[in-house]
PyMOL commands that place a pseudoatom at each C-alpha (Angstrom):
pseudoatom trace, name=CA, resn=MET, resi=1, chain=A, elem=C, hetatm=0, pos=[-30.908, -1.785, -23.202]
pseudoatom trace, name=CA, resn=LYS, resi=2, chain=A, elem=C, hetatm=0, pos=[-27.160, -1.460, -23.760]
pseudoatom trace, name=CA, resn=HIS, resi=3, chain=A, elem=C, hetatm=0, pos=[-26.833, 1.005, -20.831]
pseudoatom trace, name=CA, resn=LEU, resi=4, chain=A, elem=C, hetatm=0, pos=[-28.776, -1.360, -18.541]
pseudoatom trace, name=CA, resn=THR, resi=5, chain=A, elem=C, hetatm=0, pos=[-26.428, -4.227, -19.441]
pseudoatom trace, name=CA, resn=ILE, resi=6, chain=A, elem=C, hetatm=0, pos=[-23.381, -2.091, -18.641]
pseudoatom trace, name=CA, resn=LEU, resi=7, chain=A, elem=C, hetatm=0, pos=[-24.939, -0.932, -15.369]
pseudoatom trace, name=CA, resn=LEU, resi=8, chain=A, elem=C, hetatm=0, pos=[-25.744, -4.523, -14.338]
pseudoatom trace, name=CA, resn=ALA, resi=9, chain=A, elem=C, hetatm=0, pos=[-22.218, -5.681, -15.215]
pseudoatom trace, name=CA, resn=ALA, resi=10, chain=A, elem=C, hetatm=0, pos=[-20.639, -2.857, -13.184]
pseudoatom trace, name=CA, resn=THR, resi=11, chain=A, elem=C, hetatm=0, pos=[-22.899, -3.617, -10.232]
pseudoatom trace, name=CA, resn=ALA, resi=12, chain=A, elem=C, hetatm=0, pos=[-22.001, -7.321, -10.423]
pseudoatom trace, name=CA, resn=LEU, resi=13, chain=A, elem=C, hetatm=0, pos=[-18.263, -6.500, -10.453]
pseudoatom trace, name=CA, resn=GLN, resi=14, chain=A, elem=C, hetatm=0, pos=[-18.635, -4.249, -7.410]
pseudoatom trace, name=CA, resn=SER, resi=15, chain=A, elem=C, hetatm=0, pos=[-20.542, -6.936, -5.505]
pseudoatom trace, name=CA, resn=PHE, resi=16, chain=A, elem=C, hetatm=0, pos=[-17.605, -9.334, -5.937]
pseudoatom trace, name=CA, resn=ALA, resi=17, chain=A, elem=C, hetatm=0, pos=[-15.106, -6.811, -4.536]
pseudoatom trace, name=CA, resn=ALA, resi=18, chain=A, elem=C, hetatm=0, pos=[-13.505, -8.110, -1.354]
pseudoatom trace, name=CA, resn=ASP, resi=19, chain=A, elem=C, hetatm=0, pos=[-14.369, -6.347, 1.897]
pseudoatom trace, name=CA, resn=LEU, resi=20, chain=A, elem=C, hetatm=0, pos=[-11.111, -5.024, 3.354]
pseudoatom trace, name=CA, resn=THR, resi=21, chain=A, elem=C, hetatm=0, pos=[-12.821, -2.829, 5.965]
pseudoatom trace, name=CA, resn=GLY, resi=22, chain=A, elem=C, hetatm=0, pos=[-11.003, -3.113, 9.292]
pseudoatom trace, name=CA, resn=THR, resi=23, chain=A, elem=C, hetatm=0, pos=[-7.519, -3.049, 10.779]
pseudoatom trace, name=CA, resn=TRP, resi=24, chain=A, elem=C, hetatm=0, pos=[-4.847, -5.201, 9.147]
pseudoatom trace, name=CA, resn=LYS, resi=25, chain=A, elem=C, hetatm=0, pos=[-1.315, -5.957, 10.368]
pseudoatom trace, name=CA, resn=ALA, resi=26, chain=A, elem=C, hetatm=0, pos=[1.291, -6.944, 7.831]
pseudoatom trace, name=CA, resn=VAL, resi=27, chain=A, elem=C, hetatm=0, pos=[4.847, -8.261, 8.347]
pseudoatom trace, name=CA, resn=PHE, resi=28, chain=A, elem=C, hetatm=0, pos=[7.736, -8.910, 6.007]
pseudoatom trace, name=CA, resn=THR, resi=29, chain=A, elem=C, hetatm=0, pos=[8.345, -12.416, 4.720]
pseudoatom trace, name=CA, resn=VAL, resi=30, chain=A, elem=C, hetatm=0, pos=[12.121, -11.878, 4.370]
pseudoatom trace, name=CA, resn=PRO, resi=31, chain=A, elem=C, hetatm=0, pos=[14.720, -12.232, 7.151]
pseudoatom trace, name=CA, resn=ILE, resi=32, chain=A, elem=C, hetatm=0, pos=[15.000, -9.192, 9.460]
pseudoatom trace, name=CA, resn=MET, resi=33, chain=A, elem=C, hetatm=0, pos=[18.406, -8.290, 8.011]
pseudoatom trace, name=CA, resn=GLU, resi=34, chain=A, elem=C, hetatm=0, pos=[16.738, -7.710, 4.608]
pseudoatom trace, name=CA, resn=GLN, resi=35, chain=A, elem=C, hetatm=0, pos=[13.948, -5.481, 5.954]
pseudoatom trace, name=CA, resn=PRO, resi=36, chain=A, elem=C, hetatm=0, pos=[13.938, -1.680, 6.211]
pseudoatom trace, name=CA, resn=LYS, resi=37, chain=A, elem=C, hetatm=0, pos=[15.491, -0.691, 9.561]
pseudoatom trace, name=CA, resn=THR, resi=38, chain=A, elem=C, hetatm=0, pos=[12.673, 1.653, 10.608]
pseudoatom trace, name=CA, resn=VAL, resi=39, chain=A, elem=C, hetatm=0, pos=[9.756, -0.724, 9.941]
pseudoatom trace, name=CA, resn=SER, resi=40, chain=A, elem=C, hetatm=0, pos=[8.946, -3.936, 11.797]
pseudoatom trace, name=CA, resn=GLU, resi=41, chain=A, elem=C, hetatm=0, pos=[5.275, -4.147, 10.821]
pseudoatom trace, name=CA, resn=MET, resi=42, chain=A, elem=C, hetatm=0, pos=[2.715, -2.145, 8.882]
pseudoatom trace, name=CA, resn=VAL, resi=43, chain=A, elem=C, hetatm=0, pos=[-0.796, -1.420, 10.113]
pseudoatom trace, name=CA, resn=PHE, resi=44, chain=A, elem=C, hetatm=0, pos=[-3.555, -0.500, 7.689]
pseudoatom trace, name=CA, resn=ASP, resi=45, chain=A, elem=C, hetatm=0, pos=[-6.895, 0.906, 8.874]
pseudoatom trace, name=CA, resn=LEU, resi=46, chain=A, elem=C, hetatm=0, pos=[-8.969, 0.379, 5.733]
pseudoatom trace, name=CA, resn=LYS, resi=47, chain=A, elem=C, hetatm=0, pos=[-12.486, 1.080, 4.540]
pseudoatom trace, name=CA, resn=SER, resi=48, chain=A, elem=C, hetatm=0, pos=[-13.809, -0.516, 1.376]
pseudoatom trace, name=CA, resn=ASP, resi=49, chain=A, elem=C, hetatm=0, pos=[-16.738, 0.865, -0.533]
pseudoatom trace, name=CA, resn=GLY, resi=50, chain=A, elem=C, hetatm=0, pos=[-17.367, -1.269, -3.603]
pseudoatom trace, name=CA, resn=ALA, resi=51, chain=A, elem=C, hetatm=0, pos=[-14.284, -0.904, -5.765]
pseudoatom trace, name=CA, resn=LYS, resi=52, chain=A, elem=C, hetatm=0, pos=[-12.885, 2.018, -3.736]
pseudoatom trace, name=CA, resn=LEU, resi=53, chain=A, elem=C, hetatm=0, pos=[-10.404, 1.614, -0.848]
pseudoatom trace, name=CA, resn=THR, resi=54, chain=A, elem=C, hetatm=0, pos=[-9.585, 4.408, 1.632]
pseudoatom trace, name=CA, resn=GLY, resi=55, chain=A, elem=C, hetatm=0, pos=[-8.003, 4.632, 5.056]
pseudoatom trace, name=CA, resn=THR, resi=56, chain=A, elem=C, hetatm=0, pos=[-4.667, 5.203, 6.779]
pseudoatom trace, name=CA, resn=ALA, resi=57, chain=A, elem=C, hetatm=0, pos=[-1.333, 3.401, 6.802]
pseudoatom trace, name=CA, resn=LYS, resi=58, chain=A, elem=C, hetatm=0, pos=[1.054, 3.279, 9.766]
pseudoatom trace, name=CA, resn=ILE, resi=59, chain=A, elem=C, hetatm=0, pos=[4.481, 2.329, 8.513]
pseudoatom trace, name=CA, resn=GLY, resi=60, chain=A, elem=C, hetatm=0, pos=[7.033, 2.310, 11.320]
pseudoatom trace, name=CA, resn=SER, resi=61, chain=A, elem=C, hetatm=0, pos=[8.817, 5.296, 12.798]
pseudoatom trace, name=CA, resn=TRP, resi=62, chain=A, elem=C, hetatm=0, pos=[9.745, 6.329, 9.254]
pseudoatom trace, name=CA, resn=PRO, resi=63, chain=A, elem=C, hetatm=0, pos=[8.115, 6.826, 6.805]
pseudoatom trace, name=CA, resn=GLY, resi=64, chain=A, elem=C, hetatm=0, pos=[5.362, 7.140, 9.413]
pseudoatom trace, name=CA, resn=ASP, resi=65, chain=A, elem=C, hetatm=0, pos=[1.581, 7.546, 9.163]
pseudoatom trace, name=CA, resn=GLY, resi=66, chain=A, elem=C, hetatm=0, pos=[-0.512, 8.829, 6.301]
pseudoatom trace, name=CA, resn=PRO, resi=67, chain=A, elem=C, hetatm=0, pos=[-3.527, 8.355, 4.101]
pseudoatom trace, name=CA, resn=VAL, resi=68, chain=A, elem=C, hetatm=0, pos=[-4.172, 5.526, 1.661]
pseudoatom trace, name=CA, resn=LEU, resi=69, chain=A, elem=C, hetatm=0, pos=[-4.122, 7.037, -1.831]
pseudoatom trace, name=CA, resn=ASP, resi=70, chain=A, elem=C, hetatm=0, pos=[-5.584, 5.736, -5.094]
pseudoatom trace, name=CA, resn=GLY, resi=71, chain=A, elem=C, hetatm=0, pos=[-7.063, 2.666, -3.373]
pseudoatom trace, name=CA, resn=LYS, resi=72, chain=A, elem=C, hetatm=0, pos=[-8.785, 0.155, -5.664]
pseudoatom trace, name=CA, resn=ILE, resi=73, chain=A, elem=C, hetatm=0, pos=[-10.402, -3.245, -5.208]
pseudoatom trace, name=CA, resn=ALA, resi=74, chain=A, elem=C, hetatm=0, pos=[-11.209, -5.689, -8.032]
pseudoatom trace, name=CA, resn=GLY, resi=75, chain=A, elem=C, hetatm=0, pos=[-12.463, -9.052, -6.839]
pseudoatom trace, name=CA, resn=ASP, resi=76, chain=A, elem=C, hetatm=0, pos=[-9.870, -10.432, -4.436]
pseudoatom trace, name=CA, resn=ARG, resi=77, chain=A, elem=C, hetatm=0, pos=[-7.163, -8.024, -5.652]
pseudoatom trace, name=CA, resn=PHE, resi=78, chain=A, elem=C, hetatm=0, pos=[-6.395, -4.593, -4.230]
pseudoatom trace, name=CA, resn=SER, resi=79, chain=A, elem=C, hetatm=0, pos=[-3.861, -1.795, -4.606]
pseudoatom trace, name=CA, resn=PHE, resi=80, chain=A, elem=C, hetatm=0, pos=[-3.061, 1.536, -2.988]
pseudoatom trace, name=CA, resn=THR, resi=81, chain=A, elem=C, hetatm=0, pos=[-0.259, 4.019, -2.529]
pseudoatom trace, name=CA, resn=PHE, resi=82, chain=A, elem=C, hetatm=0, pos=[1.236, 5.667, 0.546]
pseudoatom trace, name=CA, resn=ILE, resi=83, chain=A, elem=C, hetatm=0, pos=[3.513, 8.750, 0.514]
pseudoatom trace, name=CA, resn=GLY, resi=84, chain=A, elem=C, hetatm=0, pos=[5.470, 9.584, 3.687]
pseudoatom trace, name=CA, resn=LYS, resi=85, chain=A, elem=C, hetatm=0, pos=[5.604, 13.155, 4.958]
pseudoatom trace, name=CA, resn=SER, resi=86, chain=A, elem=C, hetatm=0, pos=[9.239, 13.175, 6.154]
pseudoatom trace, name=CA, resn=PRO, resi=87, chain=A, elem=C, hetatm=0, pos=[11.783, 13.499, 3.347]
pseudoatom trace, name=CA, resn=TRP, resi=88, chain=A, elem=C, hetatm=0, pos=[15.068, 11.631, 3.132]
pseudoatom trace, name=CA, resn=THR, resi=89, chain=A, elem=C, hetatm=0, pos=[18.272, 13.369, 2.062]
pseudoatom trace, name=CA, resn=GLN, resi=90, chain=A, elem=C, hetatm=0, pos=[21.497, 11.970, 0.685]
pseudoatom trace, name=CA, resn=THR, resi=91, chain=A, elem=C, hetatm=0, pos=[24.860, 13.521, -0.138]
pseudoatom trace, name=CA, resn=THR, resi=92, chain=A, elem=C, hetatm=0, pos=[27.134, 11.665, -2.492]
pseudoatom trace, name=CA, resn=PRO, resi=93, chain=A, elem=C, hetatm=0, pos=[30.171, 12.667, -4.581]
pseudoatom trace, name=CA, resn=SER, resi=94, chain=A, elem=C, hetatm=0, pos=[27.807, 13.013, -7.560]
pseudoatom trace, name=CA, resn=GLY, resi=95, chain=A, elem=C, hetatm=0, pos=[25.493, 15.478, -5.755]
pseudoatom trace, name=CA, resn=ASN, resi=96, chain=A, elem=C, hetatm=0, pos=[22.678, 15.908, -3.260]
pseudoatom trace, name=CA, resn=SER, resi=97, chain=A, elem=C, hetatm=0, pos=[19.284, 14.225, -3.436]
pseudoatom trace, name=CA, resn=SER, resi=98, chain=A, elem=C, hetatm=0, pos=[16.057, 14.357, -1.488]
pseudoatom trace, name=CA, resn=GLY, resi=99, chain=A, elem=C, hetatm=0, pos=[12.659, 12.726, -1.786]
pseudoatom trace, name=CA, resn=LEU, resi=100, chain=A, elem=C, hetatm=0, pos=[9.585, 11.537, -0.002]
pseudoatom trace, name=CA, resn=PRO, resi=101, chain=A, elem=C, hetatm=0, pos=[9.177, 7.785, 0.547]
pseudoatom trace, name=CA, resn=ARG, resi=102, chain=A, elem=C, hetatm=0, pos=[6.458, 6.291, -1.658]
pseudoatom trace, name=CA, resn=LEU, resi=103, chain=A, elem=C, hetatm=0, pos=[5.160, 2.753, -1.226]
pseudoatom trace, name=CA, resn=THR, resi=104, chain=A, elem=C, hetatm=0, pos=[2.857, 1.190, -3.780]
pseudoatom trace, name=CA, resn=PHE, resi=105, chain=A, elem=C, hetatm=0, pos=[1.018, -1.860, -2.474]
pseudoatom trace, name=CA, resn=VAL, resi=106, chain=A, elem=C, hetatm=0, pos=[-0.492, -4.594, -4.661]
pseudoatom trace, name=CA, resn=GLY, resi=107, chain=A, elem=C, hetatm=0, pos=[-2.089, -7.610, -3.080]
pseudoatom trace, name=CA, resn=THR, resi=108, chain=A, elem=C, hetatm=0, pos=[-4.729, -10.287, -2.800]
pseudoatom trace, name=CA, resn=ILE, resi=109, chain=A, elem=C, hetatm=0, pos=[-7.086, -11.109, 0.034]
pseudoatom trace, name=CA, resn=LEU, resi=110, chain=A, elem=C, hetatm=0, pos=[-8.506, -14.417, 1.133]
pseudoatom trace, name=CA, resn=GLY, resi=111, chain=A, elem=C, hetatm=0, pos=[-10.867, -14.092, 4.062]
pseudoatom trace, name=CA, resn=THR, resi=112, chain=A, elem=C, hetatm=0, pos=[-8.896, -12.640, 6.983]
pseudoatom trace, name=CA, resn=GLU, resi=113, chain=A, elem=C, hetatm=0, pos=[-5.453, -12.965, 5.349]
pseudoatom trace, name=CA, resn=MET, resi=114, chain=A, elem=C, hetatm=0, pos=[-3.654, -10.940, 2.734]
pseudoatom trace, name=CA, resn=GLN, resi=115, chain=A, elem=C, hetatm=0, pos=[-0.552, -11.324, 0.618]
pseudoatom trace, name=CA, resn=LEU, resi=116, chain=A, elem=C, hetatm=0, pos=[0.952, -8.094, -0.666]
pseudoatom trace, name=CA, resn=THR, resi=117, chain=A, elem=C, hetatm=0, pos=[3.958, -6.656, -2.399]
pseudoatom trace, name=CA, resn=ALA, resi=118, chain=A, elem=C, hetatm=0, pos=[5.290, -3.230, -1.442]
pseudoatom trace, name=CA, resn=ILE, resi=119, chain=A, elem=C, hetatm=0, pos=[7.242, -1.389, -4.073]
pseudoatom trace, name=CA, resn=TRP, resi=120, chain=A, elem=C, hetatm=0, pos=[9.300, 1.255, -2.211]
pseudoatom trace, name=CA, resn=ASP, resi=121, chain=A, elem=C, hetatm=0, pos=[10.590, 4.179, -4.200]
pseudoatom trace, name=CA, resn=SER, resi=122, chain=A, elem=C, hetatm=0, pos=[10.510, 7.967, -3.877]
pseudoatom trace, name=CA, resn=VAL, resi=123, chain=A, elem=C, hetatm=0, pos=[8.689, 11.068, -4.998]
pseudoatom trace, name=CA, resn=MET, resi=124, chain=A, elem=C, hetatm=0, pos=[11.824, 13.048, -5.820]
pseudoatom trace, name=CA, resn=LEU, resi=125, chain=A, elem=C, hetatm=0, pos=[12.164, 16.603, -4.495]
pseudoatom trace, name=CA, resn=TYR, resi=126, chain=A, elem=C, hetatm=0, pos=[15.558, 17.158, -6.117]
pseudoatom trace, name=CA, resn=GLY, resi=127, chain=A, elem=C, hetatm=0, pos=[18.556, 15.174, -7.326]
pseudoatom trace, name=CA, resn=LYS, resi=128, chain=A, elem=C, hetatm=0, pos=[18.669, 11.588, -8.523]
pseudoatom trace, name=CA, resn=SER, resi=129, chain=A, elem=C, hetatm=0, pos=[16.506, 8.690, -7.363]
pseudoatom trace, name=CA, resn=THR, resi=130, chain=A, elem=C, hetatm=0, pos=[18.057, 6.122, -5.062]
pseudoatom trace, name=CA, resn=GLY, resi=131, chain=A, elem=C, hetatm=0, pos=[16.222, 3.299, -6.814]
pseudoatom trace, name=CA, resn=THR, resi=132, chain=A, elem=C, hetatm=0, pos=[13.403, 0.932, -5.971]
pseudoatom trace, name=CA, resn=GLN, resi=133, chain=A, elem=C, hetatm=0, pos=[13.083, -1.873, -3.440]
pseudoatom trace, name=CA, resn=GLU, resi=134, chain=A, elem=C, hetatm=0, pos=[10.425, -4.558, -3.509]
pseudoatom trace, name=CA, resn=TYR, resi=135, chain=A, elem=C, hetatm=0, pos=[9.203, -6.405, -0.407]
pseudoatom trace, name=CA, resn=VAL, resi=136, chain=A, elem=C, hetatm=0, pos=[6.738, -9.249, 0.051]
pseudoatom trace, name=CA, resn=LEU, resi=137, chain=A, elem=C, hetatm=0, pos=[4.468, -9.114, 3.104]
pseudoatom trace, name=CA, resn=LYS, resi=138, chain=A, elem=C, hetatm=0, pos=[1.711, -11.194, 4.611]
pseudoatom trace, name=CA, resn=GLY, resi=139, chain=A, elem=C, hetatm=0, pos=[-1.072, -9.754, 6.707]
pseudoatom trace, name=CA, resn=LYS, resi=140, chain=A, elem=C, hetatm=0, pos=[-3.922, -10.709, 8.965]
pseudoatom trace, name=CA, resn=LYS, resi=141, chain=A, elem=C, hetatm=0, pos=[-7.068, -8.872, 9.907]
pseudoatom trace, name=CA, resn=ALA, resi=142, chain=A, elem=C, hetatm=0, pos=[-6.688, -7.602, 13.483]
pseudoatom trace, name=CA, resn=SER, resi=143, chain=A, elem=C, hetatm=0, pos=[-10.164, -6.121, 13.960]
pseudoatom trace, name=CA, resn=ASP, resi=144, chain=A, elem=C, hetatm=0, pos=[-13.298, -5.024, 12.126]
for i in range(1, 144): cmd.bond("trace and resi %d" % i, "trace and resi %d" % (i + 1))
show_as sticks, trace
zoom trace
């Protein structure tokens, strides 16, 4: 009986997961001078399957296109990670650094609109991290 209760609870939670399947376009909510120079909008081609979220992200000319990683949906909340394929490099008096851009997205969905926060940091290849930036975006569903 205990296993049946757990199974029913898990099924109920999955049935309340938002359906993010489709193409979404997101833009920054900050003035253009405060946005990354290589990104004007982000396009997400997403597929939701219960509590799992997969798909691709297109994030400007750099960091580029790539898969949605670790995608999760819980009710009207979702999260996923994107790691760019083109590394950045930096030379400073304290040494050289390089890393791949990593964006972690956390958001909520309401019908055909989403609010999300992008936490932009790096998967370091060598050297010291350049820090973390946080951006707030709003998105709309472009197609199913």
